[in-house]
C-alpha positions in Angstrom: 132.0 74.4 37.6 131.8 71.2 40.4 129.1 69.8 41.9 128.9 68.8 45.6 126.4 67.8 48.5 125.3 70.5 50.7 128.1 70.0 53.6 130.5 70.1 51.1 130.0 73.2 49.2 132.6 74.9 51.2 135.5 72.5 51.1 134.4 72.3 47.5 135.0 76.7 47.2 138.3 76.4 49.2 139.9 73.5 47.3 139.0 75.0 43.8 140.9 78.6 45.8 143.9 76.6 46.0 144.2 75.4 42.5 143.8 78.8 41.1 140.0 79.1 40.8 139.1 81.1 43.2 135.9 81.9 41.6 134.5 78.5 40.3 130.8 78.1 41.0 129.3 75.3 42.2 125.8 74.1 42.6 124.8 72.1 46.1 122.1 69.2 46.7 120.4 69.7 49.4 121.0 67.2 52.2 123.5 64.0 51.8 122.5 62.0 48.8 123.3 58.7 50.4 119.9 59.2 53.0 118.0 60.7 50.3 115.5 58.7 48.0 116.5 58.4 44.2 113.4 59.9 43.1 113.7 62.8 45.5 117.8 63.2 44.2 116.4 63.9 40.4 113.5 66.5 41.6 116.1 68.3 43.7 118.8 68.2 40.6 115.6 69.6 38.4 113.8 71.8 40.5 117.1 73.4 42.9 120.0 72.8 41.0 119.6 73.5 37.2 119.2 77.1 37.7 122.5 77.0 39.9 124.1 75.6 37.0 122.8 77.6 34.2 124.1 80.7 36.8 127.2 79.1 37.3 128.0 78.9 33.6 126.3 82.0 32.6 126.9 84.7 35.2 130.9 86.1 35.3 131.7 86.6 39.0 133.8 88.8 40.0 137.6 89.0 40.2 139.3 87.8 43.7 142.3 88.8 44.5 145.1 86.5 45.1 146.7 86.3 49.1 149.5 87.2 49.3 151.8 84.8 51.9 155.1 86.3 53.8 158.4 85.7 52.8 160.6 83.4 54.9 162.3 85.4 57.3 159.3 88.3 57.2 158.5 88.9 60.7 154.7 88.6 61.0 153.6 89.7 64.2 155.4 90.7 67.8 153.9 90.7 71.1 154.0 89.0 74.7 153.9 85.1 74.9 149.7 85.5 75.3 149.3 87.7 72.0 151.0 85.3 70.0 149.0 82.4 71.0 145.5 84.7 70.2 147.0 85.7 67.1 147.9 82.6 65.6 144.4 81.2 67.0 142.4 84.2 64.9 144.9 83.0 61.7 144.4 79.1 62.0 147.8 78.8 62.4 147.3 76.5 65.4 144.8 73.4 66.3 144.5 75.4 69.7 146.8 73.8 71.7 149.8 76.0 72.9 152.5 76.8 70.1 156.0 77.5 70.6 156.8 81.0 68.8 158.6 80.2 66.0 161.4 83.2 66.0 164.3 83.3 63.9 166.8 82.3 66.3 164.4 79.3 67.1 164.1 78.9 63.2 168.0 78.9 62.2 168.7 76.6 65.5 166.8 73.9 63.4 168.0 74.7 60.0 172.2 73.6 61.9 170.9 70.4 61.7 170.5 70.3 57.8 172.7 71.1 54.9 169.7 71.6 52.8 168.7 75.1 51.2 165.6 76.5 53.1 163.9 77.3 50.0 164.6 74.1 49.0 160.7 72.6 47.7 160.2 69.2 48.8 156.7 69.0 47.2 153.4 70.6 46.4 150.7 69.8 48.7 146.9 70.0 48.3 144.2 71.4 48.6 146.2 74.8 48.8 148.4 73.9 46.3 151.2 75.3 48.6 155.2 74.6 48.4 156.1 72.5 50.9 160.3 73.7 51.4 162.7 73.1 54.4 162.3 76.4 55.7 158.5 75.8 56.9 159.0 72.1 57.9 161.4 74.2 60.7 158.9 77.1 61.4 156.6 74.2 62.1 158.4 72.0 64.1 159.7 75.1 66.4 155.6 75.1 66.8 154.9 72.2 67.5 157.4 71.7 70.2 160.2 69.7 68.6 163.8 70.2 69.3 166.1 71.4 66.6 167.8 67.6 66.6 164.3 66.5 65.3 164.9 68.1 62.1 166.2 65.4 59.6 163.2 63.4 61.2 160.4 66.2 59.9 162.2 66.1 56.4 161.8 62.9 55.8 158.4 62.9 57.0 157.4 65.7 55.1 159.0 64.3 51.8 156.8 61.3 52.3 153.7 63.6 52.6 154.5 65.1 49.7 155.3 61.8 47.6 152.4 61.4 45.1 152.5 57.3 46.5 150.6 58.4 49.4 148.2 60.4 47.9 147.6 63.2 50.8 145.5 65.1 49.1 143.0 62.6 50.3 143.1 63.0 53.8 140.3 65.8 54.2 137.7 63.2 53.2 134.8 62.0 55.0 136.5 59.0 56.7 138.5 61.5 58.1 141.4 59.1 57.7 144.6 59.5 60.6 147.8 58.6 59.7 150.6 56.2 61.6 153.9 57.0 61.7 156.8 54.3 61.9 160.2 55.6 62.9 162.7 52.6 62.5 166.5 51.9 63.0 169.2 53.8 65.4 167.5 57.0 65.2 164.7 55.4 67.9 167.7 55.5 70.4 169.6 58.5 69.1 166.4 60.8 69.8 164.9 58.8 72.5 161.7 57.3 71.0 159.9 55.8 73.2 159.1 51.3 71.9 158.4 49.7 74.9 155.3 50.3 77.6 153.1 53.0 76.3 154.5 53.1 73.0 151.6 55.6 71.6 151.3 57.0 74.8 151.9 61.3 75.1 154.7 61.4 77.4 157.8 61.2 75.3 158.7 64.5 73.3 160.2 62.4 70.0 156.9 60.6 70.0 154.8 63.5 70.7 155.8 66.9 69.2 156.7 65.1 65.8 153.0 63.4 65.8 151.8 66.7 66.3 153.9 68.3 63.7 152.2 65.9 61.2 149.1 67.4 61.8 150.1 70.8 62.5 151.8 70.7 58.7 148.8 69.2 57.0 146.9 72.3 58.7 149.4 74.9 57.9 150.9 74.4 54.9 149.0 72.2 53.1 145.6 73.6 53.8 143.4 71.3 55.8 141.4 73.2 58.0 138.4 71.6 59.5 134.8 73.2 58.6 136.8 74.4 55.6 138.9 72.0 53.5 138.9 69.2 56.1 134.8 67.9 55.7 135.9 64.7 58.2 132.6 63.5 59.6 134.4 62.8 63.2 137.9 63.2 62.7 140.8 62.3 64.9 143.3 63.6 66.5 147.2 63.3 65.4 148.8 60.1 66.3 151.7 59.6 68.8 154.6 58.5 66.6 155.0 54.4 66.9 159.0 53.4 67.2 160.3 50.0 66.2 162.0 48.0 69.2 164.9 47.9 67.4 167.2 46.2 69.9 164.6 43.3 70.8 164.7 42.7 66.9 168.0 42.0 66.6 168.2 40.2 69.8 165.9 37.9 67.8 167.1 37.6 64.7 164.4 39.3 62.9 164.6 41.2 59.9 163.6 44.8 61.2 160.9 46.6 59.6 162.7 49.3 57.3 164.3 46.2 55.7 160.9 44.9 54.8 160.5 48.2 53.3 163.3 47.9 50.9 166.0 49.7 53.0 169.3 48.9 54.9 169.2 47.5 58.1 171.9 50.8 59.3 169.9 53.3 57.7 167.1 54.7 59.6 163.2 55.4 57.8 160.3 56.8 58.3 157.0 55.3 57.3 153.6 57.0 57.0 150.5 54.8 56.3 146.6 55.6 56.6 145.4 54.0 59.7 141.3 55.1 59.8 140.2 52.3 62.5 142.8 50.9 65.2 141.7 48.1 67.3 143.5 46.3 70.0 143.4 42.5 70.8 143.7 42.0 74.5 145.2 39.1 75.8 146.0 37.1 72.8 148.6 35.1 74.1 147.6 31.6 73.8 150.0 29.1 74.7 150.2 27.9 71.0 151.6 29.9 68.3 148.4 28.7 65.8 146.2 29.6 68.8 147.6 33.2 69.0 147.4 33.9 65.6 144.0 32.8 65.5 142.9 35.3 67.7 144.2 38.2 65.9 142.7 36.8 62.6 139.2 37.3 64.3 139.9 40.5 65.4 141.2 41.3 62.2 137.2 40.3 61.0 135.7 42.5 63.3 137.3 45.7 61.2 135.2 46.1 57.8 137.8 48.8 56.6 139.7 45.7 55.6 137.0 44.2 53.0 135.0 46.8 51.5 137.6 47.7 49.4 138.0 44.3 47.4 134.6 45.1 46.0 136.6 47.8 43.8 139.1 45.4 43.0 141.9 47.1 45.6 144.4 45.6 48.0 144.7 46.6 51.5 147.8 46.6 53.8 147.0 46.3 57.3 148.9 47.7 60.1 149.9 44.7 62.7 151.6 45.5 66.1 153.3 43.0 68.1 154.6 42.8 71.6 157.7 41.4 72.5 156.0 39.0 74.8 153.4 37.7 71.7 156.8 37.3 69.7 158.1 35.2 71.8 155.8 32.8 72.2 155.7 32.7 68.3 159.3 32.2 67.6 159.3 29.2 70.6 157.6 27.4 68.3 160.1 28.2 65.2 157.5 31.0 63.7 159.8 33.6 61.5 158.6 36.7 60.2 157.7 35.6 57.1 156.0 32.7 58.7 153.7 35.2 60.4 152.4 36.8 57.4 152.2 33.9 55.5 149.3 32.5 58.6 147.5 35.6 58.5 147.3 35.5 54.5 146.2 31.9 54.3 143.8 32.4 57.6 142.6 36.4 58.3 138.8 35.9 56.7 135.5 37.9 56.6 131.9 36.1 57.4 130.0 37.7 54.0 127.0 37.3 56.5 128.5 40.1 58.6 127.8 43.0 56.0 125.5 44.9 56.2 123.9 48.2 54.8 125.6 50.0 52.8 128.7 47.5 52.2 126.2 45.0 51.5 125.2 46.6 48.4 128.8 47.5 47.5 129.9 43.9 47.3 126.7 43.3 45.0 127.9 45.8 42.9 131.6 45.2 42.8 130.7 41.4 42.3 128.6 42.5 39.0 131.5 45.3 37.9 134.0 42.4 37.9 136.0 43.2 41.0 136.6 39.8 42.1 139.8 39.6 43.1 141.5 35.9 42.1 142.8 35.9 45.5 139.0 35.8 46.6 138.3 32.3 45.0 136.0 32.2 41.9 132.5 33.8 42.1 131.4 30.5 41.6 131.9 29.2 45.1 129.3 31.4 46.5 126.1 30.9 43.9 124.1 33.4 43.3 122.9 36.3 46.2 120.8 39.0 46.3 120.4 42.1 48.6 117.2 42.1 50.8 115.5 45.1 51.9 117.0 45.5 55.0 120.6 44.7 53.4 121.5 41.7 54.0 122.6 39.0 51.8 120.3 36.6 50.3 122.0 33.2 49.2 121.0 31.0 46.3 123.0 27.6 45.3 124.1 26.9 42.0 120.8 25.4 40.9 119.1 28.7 41.7 117.9 27.7 45.2 117.2 29.3 48.7 120.1 28.5 51.0 120.5 29.6 54.7 124.3 28.7 54.6 125.2 32.4 54.3 127.2 32.0 57.9 129.5 29.6 55.9 130.7 31.9 53.4 133.9 33.3 53.9 136.4 35.8 51.9 140.1 36.3 52.8 140.9 39.6 54.1 144.2 39.6 52.8 145.6 39.6 49.0 149.2 39.0 49.8 151.8 37.8 52.6 153.7 41.1 51.9 150.7 43.4 52.3 150.9 42.9 55.9 153.1 45.7 58.0 154.4 43.8 60.5 156.0 45.8 63.7 157.1 45.4 67.1 156.7 47.4 69.6 155.1 48.2 73.2 155.2 46.7 76.6 157.4 43.9 76.8 155.8 42.4 79.8 152.3 42.5 78.1 150.6 39.9 75.6 148.6 42.9 73.7 148.6 43.9 69.9 147.3 46.2 67.8 145.4 46.2 64.0 145.6 49.3 62.0 143.2 49.4 58.7 144.8 50.5 56.2 142.1 52.9 53.7 142.7 51.0 50.4 144.2 53.4 48.0 144.2 56.4 50.2 147.6 56.6 52.1 149.5 54.2 50.6 152.3 52.6 53.1 155.2 55.1 52.0 158.8 55.2 53.4 161.4 57.8 53.1 165.3 57.3 54.9 166.0 59.9 57.2 169.5 61.8 56.1 171.8 62.6 58.9 174.0 65.5 59.2 178.1 64.1 58.6 178.9 65.2 62.1 175.5 63.7 63.5 177.3 62.1 66.3 178.9 65.2 67.2 175.7 68.0 67.0 174.0 65.7 69.0 176.6 65.2 71.8 176.4 69.3 72.0 172.8 69.1 72.2 172.5 66.8 75.2 
């Protein structure tokens, strides 16, 4: 039996079905517990939920029939292009945009770009507990508007999705985390990914269609459907693939991102990471390297997503995307990639007085529970503090006297220089940058090598 808030009962029932419990009973609390006074929560539990719990534990529900899925080469529908669109919408196999009909001929074209067995299982995806197969990757690649030669990237992307380290089962949670996908290596040039001006703008087939594939596969195979298993409060659209500017990286002598992730320079890789919040630093190109990094660090402090996970004893791994113009200014003063990460680690700090509401409460609970990582300093440095009725922090000195120096109390935003995910991309003529907030323990950055066919160059030439 499961207990849930009123808005989550549907998600609970669909998730239970995916786990093999289609009749799992549940009890629901009317409304969200966060906005209901504690006394009312207790009354609701006794007066309303108790009867649901008793019924769920004592009444045997009717047996549910398991849905029979079609086999890989089964024809599920035949009709005109418009009829296919309507059918796919009705079946919830489309996010609302037109899909390319996945005919057997089209799918077979994708399969030419891999030697793997069509029925090979890449992993098990939740909430539907579905097998991710090579064949289903090709089918959803066709539907998303990908080209057949993108198949090696789609397979690596799906393998990353299936990796338990990434924890894709959390992607239907309330913050509606969306994923940033980073491609690094020669594959960027081979498949014509855009890595310069408008790097995250639709308009380039590889960046756009592979980004759409990610969300399509989560929907059609993993089973994340809005109003059902996907319970994101607002949600977000699929993200365009972020490609590293390999040519520029080689010019300046920096290690490419794939090497940072433990792969060889001659490899091509795909990396996925959660990116719940994304902010942009505009015109951060101050004349000095220290000024540039200071501007970036101040923008990092605007993002609460970084800091709240420390109160649970966790690390965060933010994404920092710099344009070549920004990097040019840094390397003129001798900064290496490692120097940049070290500077961010030492100087990106968050003002505690900026906390408010539930974040303040979480901070207090986390400190009381012992979740105060060593890299934040000692608890004694901050003295005693309390949470006021309006959700602010009231500080006291070591002697117990109230002090108004809360604006001068800061905590670090990074646990280690190695936690920075640093990528060079975007318009070479602009001094802008992007900060992506990684969502704590959900969606750890996960990288897979893109395995290319032995005759890749010849196959690519023939496709062109």
